[in-house]
KEKOL-51403 format. One line per 4 residues: their letters; for each residue x, y, z of N, C-alpha, C. Coordinates in pm, whole numbers, plus 50000, padded with zeros to 5 digits. Layout:
<pts>
A = X Y Z X Y Z X Y Z; ...
</pts>
This chain:
<pts>
MRRK = 51916 50478 52328 51789 50423 52374 51685 50540 52388; 51740 50655 52443 51639 50772 52466 51600 50820 52325; 51674 50819 52217 51655 50843 52091 51522 50756 52026; 51542 50626 52061 51447 50539 52016 51313 50557 52093
NGTL = 51321 50570 52228 51204 50609 52286 51137 50724 52251; 51209 50832 52227 51156 50964 52175 51077 50949 52044; 51135 50870 51966 51072 50840 51825 50950 50763 51847; 50946 50677 51942 50825 50587 51960 50722 50673 52031
TRMI = 50759 50766 52109 50663 50862 52169 50588 50960 52071; 50669 51004 51979 50623 51084 51852 50538 51010 51778; 50570 50884 51751 50485 50803 51679 50348 50781 51724; 50346 50763 51865 50217 50739 51933 50137 50860 51936
FVTC = 50202 50987 51950 50119 51112 51954 50063 51139 51807; 50150 51114 51699 50104 51138 51567 49982 51048 51535; 50006 50911 51575 49912 50826 51554 49767 50850 51611; 49768 50900 51740 49654 50928 51809 49580 51052 51724
FLAL = 49663 51151 51692 49602 51265 51618 49539 51220 51491; 49611 51145 51409 49556 51088 51274 49445 51002 51294; 49455 50910 51404 49339 50818 51426 49209 50891 51455; 49230 51007 51531 49102 51102 51562 49043 51138 51425
CALV = 49142 51201 51340 49095 51238 51214 49028 51140 51124; 49095 51023 51125 49028 50908 51051 48896 50868 51111; 48871 50868 51238 48754 50827 51304 48649 50934 51265; 48684 51069 51277 48572 51156 51238 48533 51148 51097
FGAV = 48619 51148 50995 48583 51141 50867 48515 51007 50842; 48578 50901 50896 48499 50767 50869 48363 50768 50924; 48351 50825 51049 48215 50807 51116 48113 50895 51022; 48154 51013 50974 48065 51096 50902 48023 51022 50759
GVTL = 48134 50953 50701 48111 50870 50588 48015 50763 50603; 48037 50686 50716 47963 50572 50752 47811 50625 50769; 47787 50720 50839 47654 50767 50882 47579 50801 50749; 47648 50884 50673 47593 50928 50542 47554 50798 50447
VKKE = 47643 50716 50453 47620 50586 50372 47501 50515 50411; 47493 50494 50539 47380 50429 50602 47237 50498 50587; 47246 50627 50582 47145 50713 50541 47095 50696 50407; 47191 50698 50317 47140 50665 50166 47108 50528 50140
LRTR = 47180 50426 50208 47139 50290 50194 46980 50266 50246; 46950 50332 50335 46817 50315 50408 46705 50342 50301; 46741 50437 50200 46626 50460 50099 46595 50338 50005; 46700 50237 50015 46671 50118 49933 46550 50044 49975
SFKP = 46498 50082 50103 46377 50012 50159 46260 50092 50138; 46273 50200 50076 46149 50314 50057 46064 50240 49950; 45944 50275 49942 45835 50216 49870 45802 50319 49751; 45779 50270 49626 45734 50361 49512 45612 50430 49538
VQAV = 45604 50554 49490 45465 50628 49488 45478 50716 49377; 45357 50750 49314 45332 50847 49199 45354 50983 49261; 45422 51076 49198 45423 51210 49239 45433 51298 49130; 45396 51432 49159 45379 51532 49060 45464 51645 49102
ITKS = 45557 51699 49015 45648 51806 49035 45580 51928 49035; 45592 52007 49161 45546 52127 49175 45633 52265 49158; 45770 52228 49189 45862 52331 49154 45991 52267 49117; 46056 52332 49016 46169 52279 48964 46263 52397 48916
RIGV = 46385 52419 48997 46476 52516 48960 46608 52481 49017; 46706 52563 49004 46839 52553 49058 46861 52637 49179; 46887 52581 49284 46906 52655 49413 47048 52704 49420; 47069 52813 49492 47196 52896 49485 47221 52903 49634
NTSG = 47352 52866 49668 47402 52912 49808 47521 53001 49789; 47531 53101 49861 47634 53204 49838 47705 53232 49978; 47820 53219 49978 47903 53230 50100 48028 53310 50074; 48026 53423 50110 48146 53510 50067 48155 53526 49918
DSTT = 48279 53476 49865 48319 53493 49731 48279 53350 49659; 48216 53243 49721 48187 53117 49651 48046 53109 49633; 48007 53043 49536 47868 53014 49495 47856 52868 49468; 47759 52805 49526 47731 52664 49491 47587 52638 49451
YYPD = 47554 52527 49378 47422 52505 49336 47386 52373 49369; 47242 52362 49381 47176 52235 49404 47035 52228 49341; 46985 52106 49307 46858 52100 49254 46752 52128 49347; 46671 52235 49327 46565 52268 49421 46440 52232 49361
IQFE = 46394 52107 49399 46274 52048 49332 46183 51989 49451; 46051 52053 49425 45943 52010 49516 45843 51920 49443; 45790 51821 49518 45689 51737 49457 45586 51700 49556; 45459 51673 49498 45351 51630 49587 45315 51478 49561
YTVD = 45285 51400 49679 45241 51252 49654 45138 51223 49773; 45072 51121 49746 44968 51089 49842 44985 50934 49887; 44971 50925 50018 44982 50791 50085 44904 50774 50185; 44809 50673 50161 44692 50632 50249 44589 50748 50255
GTRY = 44570 50817 50143 44481 50927 50145 44531 51063 50197; 44659 51061 50250 44713 51191 50301 44811 51247 50189; 44803 51381 50167 44890 51440 50076 45010 51498 50138; 45124 51468 50075 45242 51533 50127 45318 51616 50035
TTGT = 45399 51711 50075 45480 51797 49989 45619 51791 50044; 45725 51774 49960 45868 51760 50013 45941 51822 49907; 46069 51871 49937 46162 51916 49846 46290 51851 49854; 46278 51715 49882 46409 51629 49901 46419 51553 49754
YRIV = 46523 51599 49690 46561 51536 49566 46648 51415 49609; 46729 51419 49685 46806 51297 49741 46818 51320 49897; 46814 51200 49964 46827 51206 50111 46943 51291 50170; 47057 51293 50101 47178 51390 50125 47187 51487 50036
RISS = 47157 51612 50073 47164 51722 49970 47307 51759 49939; 47338 51760 49815 47477 51800 49778 47473 51936 49702; 47558 52032 49747 47554 52164 49678 47707 52181 49648; 47727 52190 49515 47856 52221 49463 47865 52331 49354
SGRS = 47988 52357 49304 48007 52456 49212 47970 52424 49085; 47950 52308 49033 47915 52266 48902 47767 52293 48886; 47734 52399 48794 47591 52429 48757 47536 52335 48653; 47614 52281 48548 47560 52223 48444 47480 52088 48495
GKER = 47551 52019 48567 47489 51895 48615 47354 51916 48684; 47347 52017 48755 47207 52060 48827 47104 52089 48715; 47154 52161 48612 47062 52198 48505 46991 52067 48437; 47086 51966 48415 47040 51844 48357 46939 51775 48444
IVRR = 46954 51788 48575 46856 51721 48676 46728 51798 48664; 46732 51939 48676 46601 52017 48663 46536 51995 48534; 46603 51980 48426 46538 51957 48301 46462 51817 48291; 46514 51716 48370 46453 51580 48382 46317 51595 48457
YPVG = 46300 51698 48538 46183 51712 48634 46116 51836 48605; 46053 51862 48491 45984 51990 48474 45856 51999 48564; 45804 52107 48592 45698 52140 48673 45570 52085 48606; 45487 52000 48669 45383 51933 48628 45388 51791 48582
AKVQ = 45512 51746 48569 45553 51612 48529 45508 51518 48636; 45462 51402 48586 45421 51294 48679 45559 51196 48689; 45614 51184 48804 45720 51089 48815 45712 50995 48924; 45811 50898 48932 45804 50809 49036 45894 50855 49159
AWYD = 45852 50848 49275 45911 50892 49401 45923 50776 49476; 45989 50782 49592 46008 50668 49692 45986 50729 49829; 45901 50665 49914 45861 50727 50032 45910 50625 50142; 45931 50676 50273 45968 50589 50388 45847 50534 50444
PEES = 45822 50402 50443 45704 50339 50504 45700 50368 50638; 45798 50395 50714 45796 50422 50862 45759 50560 50892; 45793 50666 50795 45765 50797 50805 45722 50857 50670; 45595 50854 50637 45539 50877 50512 45592 51020 50463
SVAV = 45609 51113 50544 45644 51257 50500 45783 51260 50446; 45868 51159 50454 46005 51158 50396 45997 51087 50274; 46033 51150 50178 46037 51096 50031 46146 51147 49941; 46189 51075 49840 46297 51120 49745 46271 51088 49616
LDRS = 46353 51161 49525 46331 51138 49389 46444 51032 49338; 46554 51044 49403 46682 50966 49363 46726 50890 49479; 46722 50751 49449 46783 50674 49568 46924 50631 49546; 46989 50679 49447 47128 50635 49414 47215 50675 49523
ISFL = 47339 50601 49543 47439 50645 49636 47525 50755 49571; 47538 50872 49645 47614 50977 49601 47753 50976 49642; 47849 51060 49575 47988 51049 49598 48031 51134 49724; 47948 51204 49782 47996 51277 49910 48038 51178 50025
PLIF = 47947 51081 50049 47970 50989 50163 48118 50929 50130; 48131 50894 50003 48251 50802 49968 48372 50898 49981; 48364 51024 49959 48466 51128 49983 48521 51121 50121; 48415 51134 50227 48454 51130 50370 48515 50985 50404
LGIG = 48462 50895 50348 48511 50756 50368 48648 50744 50313; 48667 50801 50191 48796 50795 50125 48902 50862 50208; 48865 50988 50268 48979 51061 50347 48999 50984 50458; 48906 50923 50533 48923 50841 50643 49020 50715 50625
IIVL = 48998 50661 50501 49080 50543 50457 49216 50591 50434; 49229 50697 50364 49369 50753 50326 49450 50791 50458; 49382 50848 50560 49455 50888 50687 49493 50747 50749; 49393 50658 50746 49439 50504 50810 49551 50464 50730
CVII = 49560 50471 50609 49666 50414 50534 49809 50479 50568; 49791 50623 50593 49915 50676 50647 49960 50628 50783; 49862 50600 50863 49899 50547 51001 49962 50417 50983; 49903 50329 50896 49957 50189 50882 50095 50196 50818
GMWV = 50114 50290 50713 50238 50307 50659 50354 50350 50745; 50315 50434 50846 50413 50498 50929 50458 50376 51018; 50370 50294 51079 50412 50181 51161 50481 50070 51077; 50442 50050 50965 50513 49952 50884 50657 49990 50864
VYLI = 50687 50120 50836 50818 50172 50818 50895 50157 50948; 50819 50207 51066 50884 50216 51187 50923 50061 51233; 50843 49960 51213 50872 49816 51257 50985 49761 51163; 50974 49792 51030 51076 49740 50950 51210 49800 50982
RGGV = 51222 49931 51002 51345 49987 51022 51385 49979 51183; 51297 49925 51268 51335 49917 51403 51446 49842 51434; 51488 49733 51350 51602 49647 51383 51738 49698 51320; 51726 49809 51246 51850 49858 51170 51926 49967 51260
GARP = 52053 49933 51293 52122 50043 51374 52203 50126 51288; 52297 50069 51204 52374 50161 51120 52322 50194 50987; 52369 50292 50933 52310 50341 50795 52379 50252 50693; 52292 50180 50618 52342 50117 50508 52436 50189 50402
GESR = 52523 50138 50334 52601 50196 50244 52724 50264 50287; 52726 50294 50421 52850 50359 50480 52969 50257 50508; 53068 50312 50484 53209 50237 50515 53221 50227 50670; 53243 50121 50720 53284 50096 50873 53370 50004 50901
LFSF = 53418 49974 51038 53515 49879 51076 53435 49760 51103; 53484 49646 51077 53423 49512 51097 53530 49415 51121; 53506 49319 51213 53593 49194 51222 53530 49075 51164; 53560 49014 51060 53521 48885 51016 53556 48782 51118
GARG = 53469 48688 51145 53482 48591 51243 53453 48631 51375; 53422 48759 51412 53399 48812 51550 53261 48765 51582; 53239 48757 51717 53111 48731 51774 53096 48825 51880; 52957 48845 51915 52930 48949 52033 52929 49081 51968
AGGV = 52826 49156 52017 52817 49301 51985 52788 49309 51826; 52732 49211 51769 52704 49209 51604 52825 49196 51539; 52946 49155 51599 53078 49147 51521 53137 49282 51474; 53076 49395 51529 53132 49512 51500 53247 49547 51584
AQHG = 53371 49587 51506 53488 49621 51590 53500 49778 51615; 53554 49801 51722 53574 49950 51751 53705 50001 51654; 53697 50133 51646 53787 50183 51542 53932 50175 51612; 54013 50120 51520 54155 50087 51559 54174 49950 51614
AAGA = 54063 49856 51625 54077 49736 51680 54154 49639 51599; 54233 49548 51664 54315 49464 51580 54217 49359 51505; 54268 49347 51378 54191 49246 51301 54064 49312 51224; 54045 49436 51264 53930 49505 51190 53962 49551 51048
ERVV = 53869 49548 50958 53901 49595 50821 53777 49676 50772; 53806 49758 50681 53695 49855 50635 53594 49765 50549; 53467 49786 50582 53362 49699 50502 53252 49797 50461; 53148 49742 50402 53031 49831 50365 52912 49745 50386
ELEP = 52813 49812 50445 52671 49728 50476 52590 49760 50355; 52530 49653 50298 52462 49665 50174 52317 49741 50205; 52258 49801 50114 52135 49862 50113 52029 49768 50048; 51897 49749 50099 51799 49676 50030 51774 49723 49890
HRGL = 51749 49634 49799 51725 49669 49658 51578 49729 49652; 51578 49845 49572 51457 49897 49553 51444 49940 49400; 51491 49864 49304 51476 49894 49171 51356 49829 49107; 51342 49818 48971 51244 49769 48906 51196 49630 48939
GSQI = 51067 49620 48987 51016 49483 49025 51036 49447 49162; 51116 49536 49249 51130 49489 49380 51023 49519 49464; 50911 49595 49422 50817 49631 49521 50714 49505 49560; 50739 49404 49481 50639 49289 49505 50693 49219 49636
RSPA = 50807 49242 49691 50855 49193 49822 50859 49293 49924; 50834 49425 49906 50828 49521 50009 50708 49530 50071; 50698 49493 50208 50578 49516 50268 50506 49649 50263; 50595 49765 50259 50526 49887 50255 50471 49912 50111
GVLA = 50548 49867 49998 50499 49878 49865 50378 49793 49832; 50370 49670 49883 50261 49587 49851 50129 49642 49942; 50148 49682 50068 50040 49738 50143 49994 49869 50067; 50085 49958 50045 50036 50071 49955 49946 50049 49841
FALL = 49997 49954 49759 49934 49900 49646 49787 49837 49678; 49790 49760 49774 49669 49683 49827 49565 49785 49860; 49604 49888 49944 49510 49990 50005 49463 50075 49884; 49545 50117 49797 49499 50204 49685 49408 50112 49595
WNAI = 49438 49981 49576 49353 49900 49504 49207 49877 49560; 49196 49856 49696 49080 49830 49765 49006 49965 49766; 49081 50083 49781 49004 50207 49779 48924 50234 49662; 48969 50173 49541 48908 50187 49414 48807 50064 49395
AFPV = 48849 49951 49431 48776 49827 49404 48660 49817 49478; 48631 49866 49594 48516 49850 49675 48419 49964 49638; 48445 50092 49653 48351 50193 49614 48280 50189 49486; 48363 50171 49369 48309 50161 49238 48205 50054 49218
PFLL = 48241 49929 49258 48133 49838 49258 47991 49878 49338; 48023 49938 49450 47929 49966 49538 47830 50073 49469; 47891 50182 49417 47809 50266 49346 47731 50197 49229; 47789 50119 49160 47718 50065 49038 47618 49959 49092
LFGD = 47647 49879 49191 47556 49769 49224 47424 49834 49301; 47448 49941 49372 47333 50016 49451 47279 50118 49378; 47327 50139 49250 47247 50254 49202 47110 50216 49153; 47039 50316 49074 46896 50290 49040 46893 50191 48923
NPPP = 47008 50198 48845 47000 50097 48734 47137 50013 48741; 47110 49898 48821 47226 49812 48839 47266 49742 48709; 47393 49704 48702 47431 49639 48568 47376 49495 48567; 47379 49426 48447 47333 49301 48429 47419 49189 48539
LIFR = 47357 49075 48541 47415 48984 48637 47550 48935 48619; 47596 48901 48488 47725 48872 48470 47824 48987 48487; 47775 49115 48472 47874 49233 48501 47894 49227 48653; 47773 49214 48729 47793 49217 48879 47878 49119 48933
ILLC = 47877 49000 48867 47974 48894 48913 48111 48928 48897; 48139 48988 48761 48278 49028 48741 48333 49149 48833; 48234 49222 48871 48275 49336 48964 48315 49285 49093; 48262 49179 49141 48296 49112 49261 48431 49060 49262
VFPV = 48495 49039 49149 48631 48983 49133 48735 49084 49192; 48708 49212 49174 48803 49308 49213 48820 49334 49353; 48712 49335 49442 48723 49336 49581 48786 49198 49622; 48756 49086 49568 48820 48965 49616 48977 48975 49586
AGVG = 49014 49024 49485 49156 49043 49465 49219 49135 49562; 49135 49242 49581 49198 49330 49691 49217 49270 49843; 49119 49181 49872 49142 49107 49994 49259 49018 50001; 49288 48955 49876 49405 48868 49853 49538 48951 49879
LLVY = 49531 49071 49818 49651 49159 49828 49681 49204 49975; 49575 49221 50047 49591 49263 50196 49633 49143 50265; 49602 49021 50231 49644 48905 50313 49803 48893 50269; 49823 48904 50156 49982 48902 50097 50052 49001 50185
AGCL = 50003 49123 50186 50074 49226 50252 50095 49192 50406; 49990 49148 50464 49975 49105 50605 50092 48990 50624; 50103 48910 50539 50213 48797 50560 50350 48853 50559; 50388 48953 50454 50502 48999 50453 50525 49089 50592
LLAY = 50439 49161 50632 50454 49244 50754 50485 49153 50882; 50408 49032 50883 50433 48932 51001 50559 48895 50998; 50630 48867 50887 50768 48821 50885 50857 48910 50944; 50828 49047 50906 50913 49157 50982 50890 49167 51139
LKVS = 50774 49123 51172 50749 49147 51318 50810 49022 51397; 50853 48917 51326 50924 48806 51384 51078 48839 51393; 51132 48880 51285 51281 48897 51284 51300 49034 51225; 51418 49093 51255 51450 49218 51209 51514 49205 51056
RPHI = 51522 49313 50999 51588 49312 50856 51746 49293 50891; 51798 49197 50815 51930 49143 50825 52031 49269 50802; 52165 49261 50862 52266 49340 50829 52360 49255 50744; 52395 49290 50637 52473 49225 50538 52603 49324 50501
FVSK = 52723 49261 50541 52841 49351 50522 52913 49267 50411; 52988 49348 50327 53063 49292 50225 53215 49354 50253; 53307 49289 50207 53459 49313 50220 53481 49444 50148; 53421 49474 50021 53458 49581 49943 53333 49619 49860
QPLR = 53330 49747 49811 53229 49794 49711 53287 49912 49659; 53284 49922 49527 53218 49833 49433 53308 49712 49411; 53248 49597 49356 53316 49477 49316 53351 49502 49171; 53444 49401 49125 53463 49397 48982 53462 49259 48934
LGDR = 53438 49249 48817 53411 49106 48756 53526 49024 48780; 53507 48907 48843 53613 48811 48866 53669 48828 49034; 53616 48945 49098 53663 48957 49236 53607 48858 49319; 53697 48824 49426 53641 48732 49536 53614 48843 49657
FRLA = 53518 48812 49740 53488 48896 49843 53434 48818 49960; 53433 48881 50081 53374 48805 50192 53232 48881 50231; 53154 48806 50284 53019 48851 50323 52982 48808 50463; 52935 48909 50531 52879 48856 50674 52743 48881 50677
FRQR = 52670 48793 50764 52523 48807 50774 52497 48816 50924; 52411 48906 50956 52357 48918 51091 52211 48945 51085; 52128 48875 51167 51979 48890 51178 51940 48853 51316; 51860 48959 51374 51809 48950 51505 51674 48897 51505
AKSA = 51641 48813 51615 51492 48776 51631 51437 48874 51721; 51320 48927 51678 51237 49011 51781 51148 48930 51873; 51124 48810 51833 51054 48719 51931 51116 48575 51893; 51069 48483 51990 51124 48353 51971 51089 48294 51835
ADVK = 51184 48241 51766 51153 48190 51626 51226 48050 51609; 51144 47955 51551 51201 47829 51500 51241 47846 51360; 51367 47872 51341 51423 47887 51205 51450 47745 51139; 51385 47721 51029 51409 47603 50947 51540 47611 50876
GIKL = 51581 47725 50829 51718 47746 50756 51704 47886 50692; 51828 47937 50672 51844 48063 50605 51946 48040 50479; 51886 48087 50373 51980 48074 50253 51996 48203 50189; 52118 48234 50133 52159 48346 50063 52183 48303 49905
RLVC = 52134 48382 49815 52148 48364 49670 52227 48477 49616; 52334 48455 49557 52396 48556 49469 52342 48551 49324; 52280 48665 49280 52198 48668 49160 52240 48776 49069; 52261 48745 48942 52260 48859 48847 52139 48832 48761
REVA = 52061 48960 48774 51913 48961 48709 51920 49075 48612; 51861 49033 48513 51827 49129 48395 51683 49177 48403; 51665 49306 48405 51533 49353 48428 51477 49451 48314; 51377 49422 48247 51326 49502 48133 51193 49544 48143
RYTV = 51169 49672 48117 51044 49730 48124 50992 49773 47972; 50863 49732 47936 50821 49778 47802 50678 49810 47815; 50622 49869 47705 50492 49912 47700 50417 49837 47586; 50301 49779 47608 50220 49710 47523 50089 49806 47512
GTDS = 50059 49877 47413 49946 49970 47426 49959 50060 47536; 49850 50065 47625 49870 50137 47744 49925 50078 47871; 49956 49942 47858 50001 49857 47966 50156 49873 47974; 50201 49884 48089 50344 49880 48127 50376 49749 48180
RTVT = 50473 49679 48130 50506 49544 48185 50658 49535 48212; 50682 49462 48323 50827 49441 48362 50862 49281 48374; 50965 49254 48293 50997 49113 48285 51136 49091 48347; 51161 48981 48410 51308 48955 48469 51355 48827 48422
HDVF = 51488 48815 48426 51557 48684 48380 51689 48677 48472; 51699 48577 48538 51829 48544 48615 51931 48483 48532; 52037 48570 48502 52149 48540 48406 52232 48430 48501; 52254 48457 48625 52337 48380 48709 52288 48365 48849
TQEH = 52283 48239 48905 52231 48223 49053 52325 48116 49117; 52356 48167 49245 52455 48069 49314 52392 48075 49463; 52352 47959 49510 52289 47953 49643 52386 47904 49751; 52362 47959 49873 52445 47903 49990 52355 47910 50120
EICG = 52395 47834 50208 52304 47806 50338 52400 47883 50433; 52331 47976 50505 52384 48043 50626 52381 47960 50748; 52252 47903 50759 52245 47816 50876 52136 47716 50859; 52131 47616 50944 52030 47512 50943 51910 47544 51038
SRHV = 51854 47429 51074 51731 47444 51174 51782 47477 51303; 51742 47566 51372 51758 47604 51517 51646 47691 51565; 51657 47706 51696 51554 47783 51778 51641 47901 51825; 51582 48044 51805 51650 48160 51822 51560 48232 51926
LPGK = 51625 48259 52036 51564 48332 52142 51538 48466 52106; 51444 48557 52181 51421 48696 52141 51553 48779 52175; 51600 48854 52085 51700 48955 52099 51841 48875 52057; 51833 48758 52022 51956 48684 51976 51971 48695 51826
EVEG = 52090 48677 51789 52121 48695 51627 52163 48543 51576; 52114 48544 51444 52167 48442 51365 52281 48502 51276; 52401 48438 51293 52518 48483 51214 52569 48392 51130; 52646 48437 51025 52705 48356 50914 52798 48440 50845
ELEL = 52893 48375 50776 52984 48434 50674 53008 48341 50566; 53033 48404 50443 53062 48331 50327 53183 48408 50246; 53240 48324 50163 53329 48383 50073 53290 48355 49931; 53252 48467 49852 53187 48453 49717 53278 48511 49611
QIPP = 53234 48493 49485 53317 48542 49372 53231 48578 49277; 53245 48702 49206 53168 48747 49094 53229 48681 48972; 53153 48602 48900 53205 48535 48784 53272 48629 48672; 53395 48595 48638 53463 48694 48548 53408 48706 48424
DSMH = 53332 48602 48365 53259 48629 48228 53123 48662 48228; 53087 48741 48339 52949 48777 48350 52939 48934 48308; 52818 48989 48336 52809 49131 48298 52807 49211 48428; 52860 49329 48415 52867 49429 48526 52740 49498 48560
TFKA = 52711 49573 48648 52597 49637 48692 52563 49749 48571; 52449 49742 48532 52401 49849 48430 52265 49905 48453; 52243 50032 48451 52104 50090 48480 52074 50185 48376; 51955 50163 48311 51903 50264 48233 51748 50276 48273
SNNQ = 51672 50360 48199 51541 50386 48238 51454 50270 48228; 51468 50192 48126 51385 50053 48112 51465 49939 48109; 51592 49930 48125 51662 49809 48129 51773 49816 48236; 51775 49705 48292 51884 49699 48409 51956 49568 48399
IVWL = 52079 49569 48458 52156 49449 48490 52181 49474 48643; 52133 49394 48726 52155 49416 48874 52219 49286 48942; 52312 49313 49033 52354 49199 49116 52308 49207 49249; 52238 49099 49295 52169 49101 49426 52211 48995 49514
IEVD = 52197 49015 49646 52195 48912 49748 52053 48892 49806; 52006 48773 49774 51866 48735 49813 51869 48663 49943; 51790 48703 50040 51794 48634 50169 51655 48568 50174; 51655 48450 50216 51529 48365 50232 51536 48285 50361
AEIR = 51477 48333 50461 51475 48283 50601 51342 48207 50615; 51352 48067 50625 51215 47990 50646 51198 47974 50801; 51087 48008 50835 51048 48014 50982 50921 47924 50993; 50951 47826 51097 50839 47723 51110 50706 47782 51168
NWPD = 50601 47760 51102 50453 47807 51142 50448 47958 51138; 50523 48019 51044 50519 48167 51029 50557 48207 50884; 50505 48309 50829 50561 48354 50698 50703 48369 50680; 50755 48325 50575 50901 48335 50560 50942 48474 50530
FKET = 51060 48503 50583 51120 48636 50566 51214 48633 50433; 51169 48730 50354 51243 48758 50219 51299 48896 50213; 51419 48908 50177 51473 49046 50138 51578 49046 50047; 51588 49159 49970 51693 49144 49861 51780 49273 49883
YELL = 51924 49255 49867 52011 49353 49881 52098 49371 49736; 52144 49488 49716 52215 49513 49586 52358 49536 49600; 52423 49455 49528 52575 49483 49516 52597 49553 49386; 52706 49641 49386 52747 49721 49280 52866 49648 49230
VAPV = 52854 49610 49093 52962 49536 49023 53011 49626 48903; 53141 49668 48919 53199 49754 48807 53266 49670 48701; 53273 49732 48580 53360 49665 48481 53505 49639 48520; 53564 49548 48457 53713 49521 48479 53796 49634 48423
RAPA = 53884 49669 48504 53972 49779 48461 54053 49762 48336; 54061 49846 48239 54134 49822 48120 54292 49825 48166; 54366 49721 48104 54514 49728 48141 54582 49849 48097; 54669 49878 48187 54757 50010 48151 54828 50001 48028
ARA = 54834 50110 47952 54900 50102 47814 55055 50103 47848; 55136 50020 47775 55277 50018 47796 55359 50130 47715; 55448 50177 47771 55517 50289 47727 55609 50246 47597
</pts>
């Protein structure tokens, strides 16, 4: 208990520190974005370039460059002079880009500028959204993703007590204390707790995997259309409509990840024990299921499926695709409809058999044959809990040669 409380304390401390970093970077990014978006309300005005050169900033051993351009314009009979190329000045090490900007605005050229109708002395030549605010926003989003990922992992693993994959003593048919027997207890036998499957294609059911992909998708799907739609040369209408599809898909991914996470907030990840590992083709084995409710849950039913799945990954052009085919499926019900109180467990045991005429576990870089135990817990008025565990099935031993 002390260890769990210590972990929670560290989580809260790290979360507060990272949240402060995310807040600082996010606040700077939002402030700069609002400042650049405000230029969209500026009014056009004719201007004349009076100075056009590359500005240089030197600090220690580093040198950065920026377009140093001044121009004159007149508003309501008053002449103004300013050196603001863009409302947010960016100084970076790339000189060639600044040279192209300076060539576009030679001294004496008449160009269109935009001035602030509320403060006529403020004017710019470029109203497009720059990448600098998006960098600050991106850093803030990445730090926020780290915080969310930390808590997702913490919440998912919060209900797991023993290390999966380790051999331990267990009493089939026992109740209380999770059915775990003490060392040397009568009726106890050596069993193995299965590990969740994390092979090809398994990420679509992993809350952490889906959430990471959703956040990465949205980190790209929102800023890129934002830059294109609010630039000085927005794309055609049909292209703008197509650009909106990507943020909508990103929102859908976030909703899907949220549903997966909600399921883990209601119930813990199950403990699944098997009487032996690895199994061999034709072997019979016993399986025990334990799942704890984190809060009150109306369980409609829990089903387990024994599945032999073929997974193949191949490349078409630049796209990588993964296809799956279930060679064998056998479904069993662990429990029916019931109300489970917080902290209580749903328990069940099965006796299963690996078909003797099936294929053993096989794993290569792009092709796999995997044996799985799929858990499907239906919860009333709540997202269903789904998790997959991997069985190791070895080939049948060759008969011993006769003397």
